[in-house]
C-alpha positions in Angstrom: 25.5 -5.8 25.4 23.7 -4.7 22.9 25.6 -3.7 19.7 25.4 -0.1 18.8 25.3 0.7 15.0 26.0 3.9 13.2 24.1 4.9 10.1 22.7 7.6 7.7 19.4 7.9 7.3 17.6 9.8 4.5 14.0 11.3 5.6 12.0 13.7 4.3 15.1 14.3 2.3 17.1 15.1 5.0 20.4 13.0 6.3 20.4 12.4 10.1 23.5 10.5 10.8 22.8 8.6 14.3 23.5 6.1 16.3 20.9 3.2 17.1 21.1 0.0 18.5 21.2 -2.9 15.7 17.1 -3.9 17.8 16.0 -0.4 17.1 13.0 -0.5 14.5 12.2 2.4 11.9 9.5 3.7 13.4 11.5 3.7 17.2 14.1 6.1 15.4 11.8 8.3 13.5 9.9 8.7 16.5 12.4 9.1 19.6 15.7 10.1 17.6 14.5 12.2 14.5 11.4 13.5 16.2 8.9 12.7 13.9 6.2 12.1 15.6 3.3 11.7 13.3 4.4 8.2 12.1 2.5 6.6 15.3 3.2 3.1 16.8 -0.2 0.9 17.0 0.2 -2.9 17.5 3.7 -3.3 16.8 3.4 -6.2 14.8 2.6 -5.3 11.1 -1.3 -5.5 11.3 -2.7 -2.1 12.0 -0.7 0.1 9.5 -0.6 3.4 11.7 3.1 3.4 11.4 3.1 3.1 7.6 5.9 5.5 5.8 7.2 5.1 2.4 10.7 3.6 1.6 11.9 3.9 -2.1 8.3 5.1 -2.5 6.8 1.9 -1.4 4.3 1.8 1.8 5.9 -0.7 4.5 5.5 -0.5 7.9 7.8 1.3 9.9 7.3 -1.4 13.3 8.6 -4.4 11.1 11.6 -2.8 9.7 14.6 -2.9 11.6 16.5 1.1 11.1 19.6 -0.6 9.9 17.9 -2.0 7.2 16.8 1.5 5.9 20.1 2.9 5.4 20.5 4.3 1.7 17.3 4.1 1.0 14.6 7.1 0.5 12.0 7.0 3.8 9.4 9.4 3.2 6.6 10.5 6.9 3.7 11.8 6.7 5.3 15.0 7.5 6.9 14.8 4.3 3.3 15.7 2.9 2.5 19.1 3.7 4.7 22.0 1.6 5.2 25.3 4.0 2.6 24.6 6.6 0.1 23.8 3.4 -1.8 20.4 3.8 -1.2 18.5 0.0 -3.9 17.5 -2.1 -4.3 14.2 -0.3 -4.4 15.9 3.3 -7.2 18.1 2.0 -9.2 15.5 0.3 -9.6 13.9 3.9 -10.2 16.4 5.5 -13.0 17.5 3.1 -14.4 14.1 2.9 -13.6 13.7 6.7 -12.1 10.7 6.3 -10.6 11.0 10.4 -12.5 10.7 13.2 -9.7 10.6 16.4 -7.2 11.0 14.0 -5.0 8.0 15.3 -4.5 6.0 12.0 -4.8 8.9 9.5 -0.9 9.2 8.7 -0.8 5.6 8.1 -3.7 5.7 5.5 -1.9 8.6 4.1 1.3 7.1 3.7 -0.9 4.4 2.3 -2.8 6.3 -0.3 0.1 7.8 -1.5 2.1 5.1 -1.9 -0.6 3.5 -3.6 -1.7 6.7 -6.0 2.1 7.0 -7.4 1.8 3.9 -8.5 -2.0 3.5 -10.1 -3.1 7.4 -10.6 -5.9 6.0 -11.7 -7.4 3.3 -9.7 -11.0 2.3 -9.6 -13.0 2.5 -5.9 -12.7 -1.3 -5.7 -9.1 -0.7 -5.9 -8.7 1.7 -3.4 -11.2 -0.5 -1.1 -9.0 -3.3 -1.3 -5.6 -0.9 -0.6 -7.4 0.8 2.1 -8.4 -2.9 3.3 -4.8 -3.3 4.6 -4.7 -0.5 7.3 -7.3 -0.3 9.8 -9.7 2.0 11.7 -11.8 1.7 15.0 -13.8 5.1 14.0 -15.1 5.0 10.5 -16.5 2.6 8.7 -13.8 3.4 6.0 -16.3 5.0 3.1 -15.3 8.5 3.9 -11.5 7.1 3.7 -12.4 6.0 0.2 -14.1 8.6 -1.1 -11.0 10.9 -0.1 -8.6 8.4 -2.2 -10.5 8.9 -5.1 -11.8 12.6 -5.0 -7.6 12.9 -4.8 -7.1 10.4 -8.0 -9.6 12.1 -9.9 -8.0 15.9 -9.2 -4.9 14.4 -10.0 -5.7 13.0 -13.2 -7.5 16.5 -13.8 -4.5 18.2 -13.0 -2.6 15.7 -15.2 -4.4 16.4 -18.4 -4.2 20.1 -18.0 -0.4 20.1 -17.7 -0.7 18.0 -20.5 0.6 14.8 -19.0 -1.2 11.4 -19.0 -1.8 10.3 -15.5 
């Protein structure tokens, strides 16, 4: 008999009371119980990064986290990036630099970059390359993804400077 758990997950600022099996991963619950299908399932072994979400601001592989482990923590998925149906600056940079082709891996790259830029607002190109090397893409050569993240970091730094903040 599979153990059932009652948990509460905070996803993109909304609370969700859920009954799950103890073996369910975060990616399974996000997709199948909450209906947030932007987090993709790729390898299910933590290698590809397609399932990357932010857990308390840090990028994690949702296929490697049991849903019960995420209770009481802040979970952000790719759906959190767009506000009022408008792409955020990172999504616009990916689009403007053609940092996607088929788009399957894109949500994972976006969440990886969002978490990275929050911790490293002025990264070097080499630091960006190192970070994106942890996610796999079969369609691009990563150059446009690096370009998009670098552009977004520069735009955020300029915006912070205009507002009198240091990035």
